[in-house]
N, CA, C, O and the ligand as a Tripos MOL2 file, in Angstrom:
@<TRIPOS>MOLECULE
protein
  245   243    62     0     0
PROTEIN
NO_CHARGES

@<TRIPOS>ATOM
      1 N         113.4240  102.5930   86.0960 N.3       1 MET1
      2 CA        112.0220  102.9870   85.9520 C.3       1 MET1
      3 C         111.1030  101.8390   86.3680 C.2       1 MET1
      4 O         111.2500  100.7100   85.9000 O.2       1 MET1
      5 N         110.1530  102.1460   87.2550 N.am      2 LYS2
      6 CA        109.2170  101.1210   87.6940 C.3       2 LYS2
      7 C         107.8000  101.6390   87.5430 C.2       2 LYS2
      8 O         107.5580  102.8430   87.6180 O.2       2 LYS2
      9 N         106.8740  100.7330   87.3310 N.am      3 MET3
     10 CA        105.4840  101.1040   87.1730 C.3       3 MET3
     11 C         104.7300  100.8460   88.4730 C.2       3 MET3
     12 O         104.8890   99.8060   89.1110 O.2       3 MET3
     13 N         103.9120  101.8140   88.8420 N.am      4 LEU4
     14 CA        103.0970  101.6540   90.0410 C.3       4 LEU4
     15 C         101.6610  102.0090   89.6920 C.2       4 LEU4
     16 O         101.3680  103.1300   89.2780 O.2       4 LEU4
     17 N         100.7830  101.0520   89.8620 N.am      5 LYS5
     18 CA         99.3770  101.2960   89.5330 C.3       5 LYS5
     19 C          98.7080  102.1180   90.6260 C.2       5 LYS5
     20 O          98.8830  101.8630   91.8180 O.2       5 LYS5
     21 N          97.9490  103.0940   90.1970 N.am      6 VAL6
     22 CA         97.1230  103.8810   91.1200 C.3       6 VAL6
     23 C          95.6870  103.8080   90.6170 C.2       6 VAL6
     24 O          95.4040  103.0980   89.6520 O.2       6 VAL6
     25 N          94.7860  104.5310   91.2600 N.am      7 SER7
     26 CA         93.3680  104.3510   90.9440 C.3       7 SER7
     27 C          93.0200  104.6530   89.4900 C.2       7 SER7
     28 O          92.1540  103.9980   88.9120 O.2       7 SER7
     29 N          93.6880  105.6380   88.8990 N.am      8 ARG8
     30 CA         93.2740  106.0750   87.5660 C.3       8 ARG8
     31 C          94.3080  105.8440   86.4890 C.2       8 ARG8
     32 O          94.2410  106.4650   85.4280 O.2       8 ARG8
     33 N          95.2650  104.9640   86.7350 N.am      9 GLY9
     34 CA         96.2790  104.6860   85.7240 C.3       9 GLY9
     35 C          97.5240  104.1080   86.3550 C.2       9 GLY9
     36 O          97.4610  103.4410   87.3870 O.2       9 GLY9
     37 N          98.6600  104.3700   85.7240 N.am     10 ALA10
     38 CA         99.9220  103.8440   86.2320 C.3      10 ALA10
     39 C         100.9670  104.9450   86.2310 C.2      10 ALA10
     40 O         101.1180  105.6790   85.2540 O.2      10 ALA10
     41 N         101.6840  105.0480   87.3370 N.am     11 LEU11
     42 CA        102.7910  105.9880   87.4480 C.3      11 LEU11
     43 C         104.0750  105.2910   87.0240 C.2      11 LEU11
     44 O         104.2610  104.1000   87.2730 O.2      11 LEU11
     45 N         104.9540  106.0470   86.3840 N.am     12 PHE12
     46 CA        106.2830  105.5270   86.0970 C.3      12 PHE12
     47 C         107.2600  106.2450   87.0050 C.2      12 PHE12
     48 O         107.4600  107.4540   86.8880 O.2      12 PHE12
     49 N         107.8600  105.5040   87.8980 N.am     13 LEU13
     50 CA        108.6970  106.0870   88.9370 C.3      13 LEU13
     51 C         110.1450  105.6530   88.8020 C.2      13 LEU13
     52 O         110.4340  104.5490   88.3420 O.2      13 LEU13
     53 N         111.0620  106.5400   89.2120 N.am     14 CYS14
     54 CA        112.4650  106.1400   89.2900 C.3      14 CYS14
     55 C         112.6110  105.1410   90.4360 C.2      14 CYS14
     56 O         111.7430  105.0530   91.3040 O.2      14 CYS14
     57 N         113.6950  104.4000   90.4340 N.am     15 ASP15
     58 CA        113.8980  103.3630   91.4460 C.3      15 ASP15
     59 C         113.8640  103.9410   92.8580 C.2      15 ASP15
     60 O         113.3690  103.2990   93.7850 O.2      15 ASP15
     61 N         114.3890  105.1500   93.0170 N.am     16 THR16
     62 CA        114.4340  105.7760   94.3390 C.3      16 THR16
     63 C         113.0300  106.0360   94.8850 C.2      16 THR16
     64 O         112.7180  105.6810   96.0220 O.2      16 THR16
     65 N         112.2000  106.6520   94.0700 N.am     17 CYS17
     66 CA        110.8360  106.9450   94.5140 C.3      17 CYS17
     67 C         110.0730  105.6620   94.8160 C.2      17 CYS17
     68 O         109.3790  105.5640   95.8280 O.2      17 CYS17
     69 N         110.2080  104.6870   93.9330 N.am     18 TYR18
     70 CA        109.5010  103.4280   94.1330 C.3      18 TYR18
     71 C         109.9290  102.7880   95.4470 C.2      18 TYR18
     72 O         109.1130  102.2560   96.2000 O.2      18 TYR18
     73 N         111.2350  102.8560   95.6980 N.am     19 HIS19
     74 CA        111.7750  102.2380   96.9020 C.3      19 HIS19
     75 C         111.2440  102.9280   98.1600 C.2      19 HIS19
     76 O         110.8750  102.2660   99.1290 O.2      19 HIS19
     77 N         111.2100  104.2560   98.1360 N.am     20 ILE20
     78 CA        110.7090  105.0150   99.2880 C.3      20 ILE20
     79 C         109.2660  104.6270   99.6000 C.2      20 ILE20
     80 O         108.9050  104.4080  100.7570 O.2      20 ILE20
     81 N         108.4560  104.5470   98.5620 N.am     21 ILE21
     82 CA        107.0410  104.2040   98.7530 C.3      21 ILE21
     83 C         106.8930  102.7520   99.2090 C.2      21 ILE21
     84 O         106.0790  102.4310  100.0750 O.2      21 ILE21
     85 N         107.7030  101.8910   98.6000 N.am     22 GLU22
     86 CA        107.6710  100.4770   98.9770 C.3      22 GLU22
     87 C         108.0610  100.3010  100.4480 C.2      22 GLU22
     88 O         107.4330   99.5390  101.1840 O.2      22 GLU22
     89 N         109.1110  101.0250  100.8610 N.am     23 GLU23
     90 CA        109.5830  100.9400  102.2530 C.3      23 GLU23
     91 C         108.5080  101.4150  103.2320 C.2      23 GLU23
     92 O         108.4370  100.9330  104.3620 O.2      23 GLU23
     93 N         107.6840  102.3460  102.8030 N.am     24 SER24
     94 CA        106.6440  102.8580  103.6910 C.3      24 SER24
     95 C         105.4400  101.9140  103.7370 C.2      24 SER24
     96 O         104.4600  102.1850  104.4310 O.2      24 SER24
     97 N         105.5200  100.8050  102.9950 N.am     25 GLY25
     98 CA        104.4790   99.7780  103.0810 C.3      25 GLY25
     99 C         103.2070  100.1240  102.3480 C.2      25 GLY25
    100 O         102.1250   99.6620  102.7120 O.2      25 GLY25
    101 N         103.3320  100.9460  101.3060 N.am     26 ARG26
    102 CA        102.1210  101.3620  100.6070 C.3      26 ARG26
    103 C         101.9960  100.7870   99.2060 C.2      26 ARG26
    104 O         101.2550  101.3110   98.3740 O.2      26 ARG26
    105 N         102.7310   99.6960   98.9490 N.am     27 ILE27
    106 CA        102.5970   99.0090   97.6680 C.3      27 ILE27
    107 C         102.2240   97.5610   97.9310 C.2      27 ILE27
    108 O         102.8720   96.8690   98.7160 O.2      27 ILE27
    109 N         101.1720   97.1160   97.2620 N.am     28 ASP28
    110 CA        100.7790   95.7190   97.3750 C.3      28 ASP28
    111 C         100.6630   95.1470   95.9760 C.2      28 ASP28
    112 O          99.7810   95.5330   95.2090 O.2      28 ASP28
    113 N         101.5570   94.2230   95.6460 N.am     29 ASP29
    114 CA        101.5030   93.5450   94.3590 C.3      29 ASP29
    115 C         101.5090   94.5290   93.1820 C.2      29 ASP29
    116 O         100.7350   94.3790   92.2370 O.2      29 ASP29
    117 N         102.3880   95.5330   93.2490 N.am     30 GLY30
    118 CA        102.5280   96.4830   92.1610 C.3      30 GLY30
    119 C         101.4840   97.5750   92.1200 C.2      30 GLY30
    120 O         101.4580   98.3850   91.1930 O.2      30 GLY30
    121 N         100.6280   97.6010   93.1190 N.am     31 ARG31
    122 CA         99.5430   98.5790   93.1550 C.3      31 ARG31
    123 C          99.6670   99.4300   94.4160 C.2      31 ARG31
    124 O          99.9160   98.9120   95.5050 O.2      31 ARG31
    125 N          99.4900  100.7370   94.2580 N.am     32 ALA32
    126 CA         99.5230  101.6200   95.4180 C.3      32 ALA32
    127 C          98.2580  101.4460   96.2450 C.2      32 ALA32
    128 O          97.1570  101.3750   95.6990 O.2      32 ALA32
    129 N          98.4180  101.3760   97.5620 N.am     33 LEU33
    130 CA         97.2580  101.2150   98.4350 C.3      33 LEU33
    131 C          96.4250  102.4850   98.4770 C.2      33 LEU33
    132 O          95.2200  102.4480   98.7240 O.2      33 LEU33
    133 N          97.0910  103.6130   98.2300 N.am     34 SER34
    134 CA         96.3870  104.8920   98.2570 C.3      34 SER34
    135 C          97.0350  105.8450   97.2680 C.2      34 SER34
    136 O          98.2430  105.7930   97.0400 O.2      34 SER34
    137 N          96.2270  106.7080   96.6850 N.am     35 ASP35
    138 CA         96.7770  107.6690   95.7220 C.3      35 ASP35
    139 C          97.6740  108.7080   96.3870 C.2      35 ASP35
    140 O          98.3580  109.4550   95.6890 O.2      35 ASP35
    141 N          97.6890  108.7750   97.7090 N.am     36 ASP36
    142 CA         98.5270  109.7960   98.3450 C.3      36 ASP36
    143 C         100.0170  109.4910   98.2340 C.2      36 ASP36
    144 O         100.8480  110.2740   98.6960 O.2      36 ASP36
    145 N         100.3600  108.3540   97.6230 N.am     37 VAL37
    146 CA        101.7790  108.0800   97.3500 C.3      37 VAL37
    147 C         102.3740  109.1530   96.4330 C.2      37 VAL37
    148 O         103.5900  109.3410   96.4040 O.2      37 VAL37
    149 N         101.5310  109.8430   95.6980 N.am     38 ILE38
    150 CA        102.0480  110.8780   94.7900 C.3      38 ILE38
    151 C         102.6830  112.0380   95.5560 C.2      38 ILE38
    152 O         103.4120  112.8430   94.9780 O.2      38 ILE38
    153 N         102.4060  112.1190   96.8510 N.am     39 ASP39
    154 CA        103.0540  113.1480   97.6680 C.3      39 ASP39
    155 C         104.5430  112.8720   97.8670 C.2      39 ASP39
    156 O         105.3060  113.7710   98.2200 O.2      39 ASP39
    157 N         104.9470  111.6230   97.6380 N.am     40 GLU40
    158 CA        106.3170  111.2080   97.9420 C.3      40 GLU40
    159 C         107.2740  111.3230   96.7600 C.2      40 GLU40
    160 O         108.4860  111.2010   96.9390 O.2      40 GLU40
    161 N         106.7600  111.5520   95.5710 N.am     41 ILE41
    162 CA        107.6350  111.4140   94.4110 C.3      41 ILE41
    163 C         108.4370  112.6830   94.1250 C.2      41 ILE41
    164 O         108.0310  113.7860   94.4900 O.2      41 ILE41
    165 N         109.5740  112.5060   93.4700 N.am     42 CYS42
    166 CA        110.5030  113.6020   93.2220 C.3      42 CYS42
    167 C         110.0350  114.4610   92.0350 C.2      42 CYS42
    168 O         109.1940  114.0250   91.2490 O.2      42 CYS42
    169 N         110.5780  115.6760   91.9080 N.am     43 PRO43
    170 CA        110.1620  116.5770   90.8150 C.3      43 PRO43
    171 C         110.3150  115.9490   89.4300 C.2      43 PRO43
    172 O         109.5070  116.1980   88.5350 O.2      43 PRO43
    173 N         111.3410  115.1480   89.2660 N.am     44 ASN44
    174 CA        111.5570  114.4850   87.9840 C.3      44 ASN44
    175 C         110.4150  113.5240   87.6520 C.2      44 ASN44
    176 O         109.9340  113.4830   86.5200 O.2      44 ASN44
    177 N         109.9930  112.7600   88.6430 N.am     45 CYS45
    178 CA        108.8750  111.8390   88.4390 C.3      45 CYS45
    179 C         107.5700  112.6140   88.2690 C.2      45 CYS45
    180 O         106.6850  112.1960   87.5220 O.2      45 CYS45
    181 N         107.4590  113.7230   88.9510 N.am     46 GLU46
    182 CA        106.2650  114.5550   88.7610 C.3      46 GLU46
    183 C         106.1400  114.9740   87.3030 C.2      46 GLU46
    184 O         105.0590  114.9190   86.7170 O.2      46 GLU46
    185 N         107.2600  115.3930   86.7290 N.am     47 ASP47
    186 CA        107.2460  115.8000   85.3240 C.3      47 ASP47
    187 C         106.8580  114.6390   84.4210 C.2      47 ASP47
    188 O         106.0650  114.8020   83.4940 O.2      47 ASP47
    189 N         107.4200  113.4680   84.6950 N.am     48 ASN48
    190 CA        107.1500  112.3000   83.8540 C.3      48 ASN48
    191 C         105.6970  111.8690   83.8910 C.2      48 ASN48
    192 O         105.1920  111.2590   82.9490 O.2      48 ASN48
    193 N         105.0320  112.1920   84.9860 N.am     49 ASN49
    194 CA        103.6560  111.7090   85.1830 C.3      49 ASN49
    195 C         102.6360  112.8340   85.2630 C.2      49 ASN49
    196 O         101.5450  112.6670   85.8080 O.2      49 ASN49
    197 N         103.0020  113.9550   84.7240 N.am     50 LYS50
    198 CA        102.1870  115.1680   84.8940 C.3      50 LYS50
    199 C         100.7060  114.9890   84.5430 C.2      50 LYS50
    200 O          99.8540  115.3530   85.3540 O.2      50 LYS50
    201 N         100.3660  114.4490   83.3820 N.am     51 PRO51
    202 CA         98.9440  114.3330   83.0270 C.3      51 PRO51
    203 C          98.1550  113.4860   84.0340 C.2      51 PRO51
    204 O          97.0360  113.8290   84.4150 O.2      51 PRO51
    205 N          98.7610  112.3830   84.4510 N.am     52 LEU52
    206 CA         98.0780  111.5140   85.4080 C.3      52 LEU52
    207 C          97.9840  112.1850   86.7760 C.2      52 LEU52
    208 O          96.9610  112.0690   87.4510 O.2      52 LEU52
    209 N          99.0300  112.8780   87.1860 N.am     53 LEU53
    210 CA         99.0030  113.5690   88.4770 C.3      53 LEU53
    211 C          97.9140  114.6350   88.4860 C.2      53 LEU53
    212 O          97.1790  114.7730   89.4640 O.2      53 LEU53
    213 N          97.8160  115.3760   87.4080 N.am     54 ASP54
    214 CA         96.7680  116.3940   87.3270 C.3      54 ASP54
    215 C          95.3960  115.7450   87.4660 C.2      54 ASP54
    216 O          94.5010  116.2800   88.1200 O.2      54 ASP54
    217 N          95.2520  114.5880   86.8390 N.am     55 ASP55
    218 CA         94.0010  113.8660   86.8920 C.3      55 ASP55
    219 C          93.7090  113.4160   88.3260 C.2      55 ASP55
    220 O          92.5920  113.5750   88.8180 O.2      55 ASP55
    221 N          94.7250  112.8540   88.9910 N.am     56 LEU56
    222 CA         94.5530  112.3580   90.3510 C.3      56 LEU56
    223 C          94.2560  113.4950   91.3290 C.2      56 LEU56
    224 O          93.5120  113.3260   92.2950 O.2      56 LEU56
    225 N          94.8490  114.6440   91.0590 N.am     57 LEU57
    226 CA         94.6450  115.7700   91.9570 C.3      57 LEU57
    227 C          93.3030  116.4520   91.7000 C.2      57 LEU57
    228 O          92.9030  117.3680   92.4180 O.2      57 LEU57
    229 N          92.6290  115.9850   90.6680 N.am     58 GLY58
    230 CA         91.2760  116.4440   90.4260 C.3      58 GLY58
    231 C          91.1700  117.8360   89.8540 C.2      58 GLY58
    232 O          90.1730  118.5300   90.0520 O.2      58 GLY58
    233 N          92.2250  118.2470   89.1290 N.am     59 SER59
    234 CA         92.1800  119.5850   88.5290 C.3      59 SER59
    235 C          91.4620  119.5050   87.1890 C.2      59 SER59
    236 O          92.0690  119.6810   86.1330 O.2      59 SER59
    237 N          90.1910  119.2410   87.2470 N.am     60 GLU60
    238 CA         89.4110  119.1400   86.0170 C.3      60 GLU60
    239 C          88.7790  120.4980   85.7000 C.2      60 GLU60
    240 O          88.1080  121.1030   86.5360 O.2      60 GLU60
    241 N          89.0050  120.9370   84.5170 N.am     61 GLU61
    242 CA         88.4220  122.2300   84.1230 C.3      61 GLU61
    243 C          87.3190  121.9870   83.0940 C.2      61 GLU61
    244 O          86.6930  122.9380   82.6240 O.2      61 GLU61
    245 ZN        111.5890  109.9070   91.3070 Zn       62 ZN62
@<TRIPOS>BOND
     1     1     2 1
     2     2     3 1
     3     3     4 2
     4     3     5 am
     5     5     6 1
     6     6     7 1
     7     7     8 2
     8     7     9 am
     9     9    10 1
    10    10    11 1
    11    11    12 2
    12    11    13 am
    13    13    14 1
    14    14    15 1
    15    15    16 2
    16    15    17 am
    17    17    18 1
    18    18    19 1
    19    19    20 2
    20    19    21 am
    21    21    22 1
    22    22    23 1
    23    23    24 2
    24    23    25 am
    25    25    26 1
    26    26    27 1
    27    27    28 2
    28    27    29 am
    29    29    30 1
    30    30    31 1
    31    31    32 2
    32    31    33 am
    33    33    34 1
    34    34    35 1
    35    35    36 2
    36    35    37 am
    37    37    38 1
    38    38    39 1
    39    39    40 2
    40    39    41 am
    41    41    42 1
    42    42    43 1
    43    43    44 2
    44    43    45 am
    45    45    46 1
    46    46    47 1
    47    47    48 2
    48    47    49 am
    49    49    50 1
    50    50    51 1
    51    51    52 2
    52    51    53 am
    53    53    54 1
    54    54    55 1
    55    55    56 2
    56    55    57 am
    57    57    58 1
    58    58    59 1
    59    59    60 2
    60    59    61 am
    61    61    62 1
    62    62    63 1
    63    63    64 2
    64    63    65 am
    65    65    66 1
    66    66    67 1
    67    67    68 2
    68    67    69 am
    69    69    70 1
    70    70    71 1
    71    71    72 2
    72    71    73 am
    73    73    74 1
    74    74    75 1
    75    75    76 2
    76    75    77 am
    77    77    78 1
    78    78    79 1
    79    79    80 2
    80    79    81 am
    81    81    82 1
    82    82    83 1
    83    83    84 2
    84    83    85 am
    85    85    86 1
    86    86    87 1
    87    87    88 2
    88    87    89 am
    89    89    90 1
    90    90    91 1
    91    91    92 2
    92    91    93 am
    93    93    94 1
    94    94    95 1
    95    95    96 2
    96    95    97 am
    97    97    98 1
    98    98    99 1
    99    99   100 2
   100    99   101 am
   101   101   102 1
   102   102   103 1
   103   103   104 2
   104   103   105 am
   105   105   106 1
   106   106   107 1
   107   107   108 2
   108   107   109 am
   109   109   110 1
   110   110   111 1
   111   111   112 2
   112   111   113 am
   113   113   114 1
   114   114   115 1
   115   115   116 2
   116   115   117 am
   117   117   118 1
   118   118   119 1
   119   119   120 2
   120   119   121 am
   121   121   122 1
   122   122   123 1
   123   123   124 2
   124   123   125 am
   125   125   126 1
   126   126   127 1
   127   127   128 2
   128   127   129 am
   129   129   130 1
   130   130   131 1
   131   131   132 2
   132   131   133 am
   133   133   134 1
   134   134   135 1
   135   135   136 2
   136   135   137 am
   137   137   138 1
   138   138   139 1
   139   139   140 2
   140   139   141 am
   141   141   142 1
   142   142   143 1
   143   143   144 2
   144   143   145 am
   145   145   146 1
   146   146   147 1
   147   147   148 2
   148   147   149 am
   149   149   150 1
   150   150   151 1
   151   151   152 2
   152   151   153 am
   153   153   154 1
   154   154   155 1
   155   155   156 2
   156   155   157 am
   157   157   158 1
   158   158   159 1
   159   159   160 2
   160   159   161 am
   161   161   162 1
   162   162   163 1
   163   163   164 2
   164   163   165 am
   165   165   166 1
   166   166   167 1
   167   167   168 2
   168   167   169 am
   169   169   170 1
   170   170   171 1
   171   171   172 2
   172   171   173 am
   173   173   174 1
   174   174   175 1
   175   175   176 2
   176   175   177 am
   177   177   178 1
   178   178   179 1
   179   179   180 2
   180   179   181 am
   181   181   182 1
   182   182   183 1
   183   183   184 2
   184   183   185 am
   185   185   186 1
   186   186   187 1
   187   187   188 2
   188   187   189 am
   189   189   190 1
   190   190   191 1
   191   191   192 2
   192   191   193 am
   193   193   194 1
   194   194   195 1
   195   195   196 2
   196   195   197 am
   197   197   198 1
   198   198   199 1
   199   199   200 2
   200   199   201 am
   201   201   202 1
   202   202   203 1
   203   203   204 2
   204   203   205 am
   205   205   206 1
   206   206   207 1
   207   207   208 2
   208   207   209 am
   209   209   210 1
   210   210   211 1
   211   211   212 2
   212   211   213 am
   213   213   214 1
   214   214   215 1
   215   215   216 2
   216   215   217 am
   217   217   218 1
   218   218   219 1
   219   219   220 2
   220   219   221 am
   221   221   222 1
   222   222   223 1
   223   223   224 2
   224   223   225 am
   225   225   226 1
   226   226   227 1
   227   227   228 2
   228   227   229 am
   229   229   230 1
   230   230   231 1
   231   231   232 2
   232   231   233 am
   233   233   234 1
   234   234   235 1
   235   235   236 2
   236   235   237 am
   237   237   238 1
   238   238   239 1
   239   239   240 2
   240   239   241 am
   241   241   242 1
   242   242   243 1
   243   243   244 2
@<TRIPOS>SUBSTRUCTURE
     1 MET1         2 RESIDUE 1 A MET
     2 LYS2         6 RESIDUE 1 A LYS
     3 MET3        10 RESIDUE 1 A MET
     4 LEU4        14 RESIDUE 1 A LEU
     5 LYS5        18 RESIDUE 1 A LYS
     6 VAL6        22 RESIDUE 1 A VAL
     7 SER7        26 RESIDUE 1 A SER
     8 ARG8        30 RESIDUE 1 A ARG
     9 GLY9        34 RESIDUE 1 A GLY
    10 ALA10       38 RESIDUE 1 A ALA
    11 LEU11       42 RESIDUE 1 A LEU
    12 PHE12       46 RESIDUE 1 A PHE
    13 LEU13       50 RESIDUE 1 A LEU
    14 CYS14       54 RESIDUE 1 A CYS
    15 ASP15       58 RESIDUE 1 A ASP
    16 THR16       62 RESIDUE 1 A THR
    17 CYS17       66 RESIDUE 1 A CYS
    18 TYR18       70 RESIDUE 1 A TYR
    19 HIS19       74 RESIDUE 1 A HIS
    20 ILE20       78 RESIDUE 1 A ILE
    21 ILE21       82 RESIDUE 1 A ILE
    22 GLU22       86 RESIDUE 1 A GLU
    23 GLU23       90 RESIDUE 1 A GLU
    24 SER24       94 RESIDUE 1 A SER
    25 GLY25       98 RESIDUE 1 A GLY
    26 ARG26      102 RESIDUE 1 A ARG
    27 ILE27      106 RESIDUE 1 A ILE
    28 ASP28      110 RESIDUE 1 A ASP
    29 ASP29      114 RESIDUE 1 A ASP
    30 GLY30      118 RESIDUE 1 A GLY
    31 ARG31      122 RESIDUE 1 A ARG
    32 ALA32      126 RESIDUE 1 A ALA
    33 LEU33      130 RESIDUE 1 A LEU
    34 SER34      134 RESIDUE 1 A SER
    35 ASP35      138 RESIDUE 1 A ASP
    36 ASP36      142 RESIDUE 1 A ASP
    37 VAL37      146 RESIDUE 1 A VAL
    38 ILE38      150 RESIDUE 1 A ILE
    39 ASP39      154 RESIDUE 1 A ASP
    40 GLU40      158 RESIDUE 1 A GLU
    41 ILE41      162 RESIDUE 1 A ILE
    42 CYS42      166 RESIDUE 1 A CYS
    43 PRO43      170 RESIDUE 1 A PRO
    44 ASN44      174 RESIDUE 1 A ASN
    45 CYS45      178 RESIDUE 1 A CYS
    46 GLU46      182 RESIDUE 1 A GLU
    47 ASP47      186 RESIDUE 1 A ASP
    48 ASN48      190 RESIDUE 1 A ASN
    49 ASN49      194 RESIDUE 1 A ASN
    50 LYS50      198 RESIDUE 1 A LYS
    51 PRO51      202 RESIDUE 1 A PRO
    52 LEU52      206 RESIDUE 1 A LEU
    53 LEU53      210 RESIDUE 1 A LEU
    54 ASP54      214 RESIDUE 1 A ASP
    55 ASP55      218 RESIDUE 1 A ASP
    56 LEU56      222 RESIDUE 1 A LEU
    57 LEU57      226 RESIDUE 1 A LEU
    58 GLY58      230 RESIDUE 1 A GLY
    59 SER59      234 RESIDUE 1 A SER
    60 GLU60      238 RESIDUE 1 A GLU
    61 GLU61      242 RESIDUE 1 A GLU
    62 ZN62       245 GROUP 0 **** ****
C-alpha cells in the first residue's frame, strides 16, 4: 500500500497501481502531477478510495 497525494486528499494505492503511475512519469515527490491518475487505478483501489474519488470526479449533490 502506497500513498499518493492528489489535489483534494491522498489516495491509497496498491504497489501495482502506484508503479504504473510512477512509470508514466506522473508522480513528483509523492504527489500526483494531475488528478487524472485516477483513471489508471484498479477496481480494488477504486473501492478503497471511493469517497475521495467521488469528490475528485465532482459528483457533488
Ligand atoms: Zn490497485
